[in-house]
C-alpha positions in Angstrom: 113.6 259.0 64.1 115.1 258.6 60.5 114.9 255.6 59.1 118.5 254.1 58.7 119.8 253.5 55.2 122.1 250.9 54.7 124.1 252.9 52.4 124.4 256.5 50.9 125.0 255.2 47.4 121.4 254.8 46.1 119.9 257.3 48.7 118.6 259.7 45.9 116.3 256.9 44.1 112.9 255.9 44.7 111.8 252.2 43.8 108.2 251.4 43.6 108.6 247.5 43.8 105.6 245.0 42.3 107.3 242.2 42.5 107.2 238.6 44.4 108.7 235.2 44.2 112.5 235.6 43.5 113.3 236.9 39.8 111.9 240.8 40.7 112.6 241.0 44.6 116.0 239.9 43.9 116.6 243.1 41.9 115.2 245.2 44.2 117.2 244.0 46.8 120.4 244.9 45.1 119.2 248.4 44.7 117.9 248.2 48.8 120.9 247.3 49.8 122.7 250.0 48.3 120.7 252.6 49.7 117.4 253.1 47.2 114.1 254.1 48.9 112.6 250.8 48.2 108.9 250.8 48.3 107.3 247.2 48.5 103.6 247.5 47.4 101.2 244.7 48.2 97.7 244.0 48.4 95.8 244.5 51.8 94.7 241.3 53.2 92.2 239.4 51.7 92.7 240.7 48.4 95.3 239.0 46.2 93.8 235.1 45.3 97.8 234.1 45.4 98.2 235.7 48.5 101.2 233.9 50.5 102.7 232.6 47.3 106.2 233.5 48.2 106.6 231.9 51.7 105.4 232.8 55.3 106.3 236.1 56.0 108.8 235.7 58.7 110.0 232.8 57.0 114.0 232.8 55.9 113.3 233.3 52.2 111.3 236.7 52.6 113.2 237.9 55.5 116.3 237.4 53.0 114.7 239.0 49.8 112.6 241.9 51.0 115.3 243.4 54.0 116.1 247.2 53.7 112.3 248.0 52.5 109.3 249.9 53.3 105.8 248.1 52.9 102.9 249.7 51.5 99.2 248.4 50.8 97.8 249.0 47.4 94.8 247.8 45.9 95.6 248.0 42.4 92.8 245.8 41.2 90.3 249.3 41.7 90.3 252.2 40.0 91.3 254.3 42.7 94.2 252.8 43.8 95.5 252.8 40.3 95.1 256.5 40.5 97.3 256.1 43.8 100.0 254.2 42.4 100.2 256.6 39.8 100.1 259.6 42.2 103.5 257.6 43.8 105.2 257.3 40.1 105.0 260.7 39.6 108.1 261.1 42.2 109.4 257.8 41.7 112.3 256.8 39.8 112.1 253.4 39.2 108.6 250.6 38.9 109.9 246.8 39.0 107.0 244.7 38.2 107.6 240.4 37.4 103.7 240.1 36.1 102.8 238.6 33.0 103.1 240.5 30.1 99.9 241.3 29.4 98.8 242.2 33.2 100.3 245.7 33.6 98.6 247.3 30.3 95.3 245.4 31.3 96.1 247.0 35.1 96.1 250.5 33.3 100.1 250.6 34.6 102.0 249.7 31.5 105.0 251.7 30.4 103.0 253.7 28.4 100.7 255.0 31.1 103.8 255.2 33.7 105.7 257.8 31.3 102.6 259.8 30.4 102.5 260.6 34.2 106.7 260.9 34.6 108.6 260.9 31.5 111.5 260.0 33.7 110.5 256.5 34.8 112.4 253.3 34.2 110.3 250.5 33.9 111.7 247.2 34.6 109.5 244.2 33.8 110.8 240.5 34.5 108.9 238.0 32.8 109.2 234.4 32.3 109.9 234.5 28.2 109.9 238.0 27.5 107.3 240.5 27.0 107.2 240.3 23.2 106.8 236.6 21.2 104.6 233.7 21.0 105.6 232.3 24.7 104.8 236.1 26.3 101.9 235.0 27.9 103.3 231.9 29.6 103.8 231.6 33.4 107.3 231.3 33.9 109.1 229.4 36.9 113.0 228.7 37.1 113.4 225.2 36.6 111.3 225.7 33.5 113.5 228.1 32.5 116.5 225.9 33.1 115.0 223.4 31.2 114.3 225.5 28.2 118.1 227.4 28.9 119.8 224.4 28.2 121.5 224.4 31.7 119.6 220.8 32.6 120.5 219.0 29.7 124.4 220.1 30.6 124.2 219.5 34.2 124.5 215.7 35.7 126.5 212.8 34.9 126.0 211.5 31.5 123.5 209.1 30.7 121.4 210.0 33.9 119.2 212.1 32.4 119.0 215.8 33.0 119.4 217.5 36.5 118.5 220.7 37.4 121.2 222.9 39.5 120.6 223.3 43.5 119.8 226.9 43.6 117.2 229.1 41.8 120.0 230.1 38.7 117.7 231.2 35.7 115.3 233.6 39.0 118.9 234.9 41.0 120.3 235.6 37.2 117.4 237.5 36.1 116.7 239.8 39.1 120.7 240.7 38.8 120.3 241.4 35.1 117.3 243.6 35.8 119.3 245.6 38.4 122.1 245.8 35.9 119.8 247.7 33.5 118.1 249.6 35.8 121.3 251.0 36.5 122.4 251.8 33.1 119.0 253.3 32.4 120.0 255.8 35.6 123.1 256.5 34.5 121.9 257.4 30.6 118.9 259.4 32.2 122.0 261.8 33.6 122.5 262.7 30.3 118.9 262.5 28.2 116.5 263.4 31.2 114.4 260.5 29.9 113.7 257.1 31.3 113.2 253.9 29.3 111.6 250.2 29.7 114.2 247.7 30.6 113.1 243.9 30.1 114.7 240.3 31.0 113.4 237.4 31.3 114.0 233.9 33.0 114.7 232.4 29.6 117.3 235.1 28.4 118.9 235.3 31.7 119.4 231.4 32.0 120.8 231.1 28.7 123.2 234.2 29.2 124.8 232.4 32.0 125.3 229.1 30.1 127.6 231.3 28.1 130.8 229.2 27.8 128.4 225.5 26.9 126.0 228.0 25.2 129.0 229.7 22.7 130.1 226.6 22.0 127.0 225.6 20.0 126.7 228.8 18.9 130.5 229.7 17.8 131.5 226.1 16.9 127.8 224.3 16.0 128.8 221.5 18.8 125.9 220.5 21.3 127.9 220.5 24.4 127.2 217.0 26.4 127.0 216.2 30.6 130.4 216.2 32.1 129.0 215.4 35.5 132.0 216.9 38.0 134.6 217.2 35.9 135.4 220.3 33.4 134.5 219.9 29.8 137.9 220.4 28.4 140.5 220.0 31.3 141.7 217.4 33.2 142.5 216.6 36.3 139.9 219.4 37.0 137.1 218.3 38.7 135.8 216.3 42.2 138.0 213.9 44.1 136.8 211.8 46.5 139.2 211.1 49.7 138.6 209.1 53.1 136.4 211.5 54.8 134.5 213.2 51.8 135.3 215.0 48.6 137.7 217.8 47.2 137.8 220.1 44.2 141.4 220.3 42.3 142.0 222.4 39.3 145.0 221.9 37.1 145.0 224.2 34.7 148.1 223.8 32.5 151.4 222.2 32.3 153.1 223.6 35.3 150.4 223.2 37.4 150.3 219.4 36.4 153.9 218.9 37.6 153.3 220.4 40.6 149.9 218.3 41.0 152.6 215.4 40.3 154.8 216.5 43.1 151.7 217.5 45.2 150.8 213.7 45.7 154.0 212.4 45.3 153.5 210.8 41.9 156.0 212.1 40.0 156.1 209.5 37.0 152.4 210.6 36.2 154.3 214.1 34.9 155.8 211.9 32.1 153.6 209.4 31.6 153.0 208.9 27.7 149.2 208.7 28.3 149.3 211.8 30.4 152.1 214.2 29.3 150.3 216.7 27.8 146.9 218.4 28.1 145.3 216.2 25.0 146.6 213.0 26.5 145.0 213.7 29.6 141.7 214.7 28.1 141.8 211.7 25.8 142.7 209.3 28.6 140.5 211.4 31.1 138.3 208.0 32.5 141.7 206.0 33.2 143.5 209.1 35.2 140.7 210.0 37.1 139.9 206.5 38.0 143.7 206.3 39.2 143.4 209.1 41.4 140.6 208.5 42.8 142.0 205.3 44.5 144.9 207.5 45.4 142.7 210.0 47.2 140.6 207.9 49.1 143.4 206.9 51.0 143.7 210.1 52.6 141.3 212.4 54.4 140.8 216.0 52.1 143.0 218.3 54.8 145.6 216.2 54.2 145.4 216.2 50.2 144.5 220.5 50.5 147.9 221.1 52.6 150.0 219.2 50.2 148.1 221.3 47.3 148.4 223.6 48.8 152.1 223.7 49.4 152.8 223.2 45.8 150.1 226.2 44.6 147.9 224.0 43.0 144.0 225.5 43.1 141.9 222.9 45.2 139.1 223.0 47.7 137.4 221.5 50.1 133.3 220.5 49.1 131.0 222.1 52.0 127.9 221.3 53.1 126.0 225.2 53.8 126.7 225.0 57.7 130.5 224.4 57.1 130.7 227.4 54.2 129.9 230.0 57.0 132.6 228.3 59.1 135.0 228.8 56.7 137.4 231.6 58.2 137.7 233.1 54.9 133.6 233.2 54.5 133.4 234.8 57.8 136.1 237.8 57.2 134.4 238.4 53.8 131.2 238.9 55.7 129.1 237.1 54.1 126.1 236.4 56.9 125.4 240.1 57.9 122.9 240.2 61.1 120.2 242.1 61.0 117.3 242.8 63.9 113.6 241.8 63.1 110.8 242.3 65.9 109.3 238.9 65.5 112.5 236.5 65.0 115.0 238.4 67.5 118.8 238.6 65.1 118.7 236.8 62.2 121.6 237.0 59.6 120.7 237.3 56.1 123.4 237.0 52.7 125.2 240.2 51.9 125.5 241.6 48.9 128.9 240.1 47.2 130.7 243.4 46.5 133.2 245.2 48.2 132.9 249.2 47.7 135.8 251.4 49.1 133.2 254.6 49.9 129.2 253.5 49.5 129.4 249.8 50.2 125.9 247.9 50.4 124.5 246.8 53.8 121.4 245.3 55.6 120.2 248.1 57.9 116.2 247.3 58.4 114.9 244.1 58.7 111.2 243.0 56.1 108.6 245.4 57.3 105.5 244.3 58.4 102.6 244.5 55.6 101.5 247.7 54.7 103.9 248.8 58.1 104.7 252.5 56.1 101.5 253.1 54.1 100.9 256.0 56.1 104.4 257.6 56.0 104.9 256.6 52.2 100.9 258.0 51.3 101.8 261.3 53.2 105.2 261.8 51.1 103.3 262.1 48.5 100.9 264.4 49.4 97.9 263.0 50.5 96.0 264.1 53.2 95.5 262.1 56.5 91.7 262.3 56.0 92.1 261.0 52.4 94.7 258.1 53.5 91.8 257.4 56.4 88.9 257.4 53.3 91.4 255.2 51.3 92.1 253.0 54.2 88.2 252.8 54.8 87.5 251.5 51.6 89.9 248.7 51.7 91.9 250.8 48.8 95.2 250.9 51.2 
């Protein structure tokens, strides 16, 4: 029975996935959800001293990161294992890895080695700090990149010290940038017939994600401060307390400011000299947000959201994760997509945040068991049954 594919968009592309933890798997998940044949290459049980560092195989994170893939076990620390890998490279389109930069060359599977057997191959490398430079061999983790990339210094309330973001911003961004680079390289290969080496790092991705605040420094020479929940330049734009929680409001211009004042029954504020225009509101932000906080605490969140919606003022609730997935718009968008797993039954995984009119992404298969498709993949690559049996006997696969 043919294996179900989530999409036809990339079903002509084969990816060898050497990644683990988050950044690299995020990249491969994008490709897999659009139908690429992603083969997750893992060490046989007991070979990798860091086995299990990505969490329990049937746990939520592994389920979410490694759906839509096939799994092959291969001992790349052996000469025969590397030979098998290079045989697979001959018919692959993409290899994705997130080793430290020196590791792949030491193993004999760097870009030069891959290109020698397949000039069309695209190698995507995701590292902590880049493939070259003084930090190239350092281990990189998301929070370290958040700190070095400037995010922690601008996150949190002023005077309370640096604060990490609540999600793995650098990891996830690096994975998405790597996937973007791969897709660009695949498109360019249609013209040149040649592959190339795509590189990104957690540090580069984190700096790029700082975008607005980073450009404040590079263009204007100003070091952006912490602003807590307030927008760095507009007021009132941030979180306000209510009788039963908090909401976000976003007042972006003079028309919205007047509409906001009407909505909350304080039209006098629109003409108040301290708040009459954006410059005055920003100058007197502390007093204005305190005044608004006192007012908004008198009624529950839904009361204010209904009033603001009626006047067309941007606003929204601040949800816990269970509330996120109960919201009717989130349900409509299908951001939690079900798939059947042999051990856990039906699980809901996070969908790709894209809508495509002809070739949408999907989740078709759950995380495979370790080495579940080893024989199948090797047979496709031309290995005979007795060769596969010998590889298994010698613990190469």
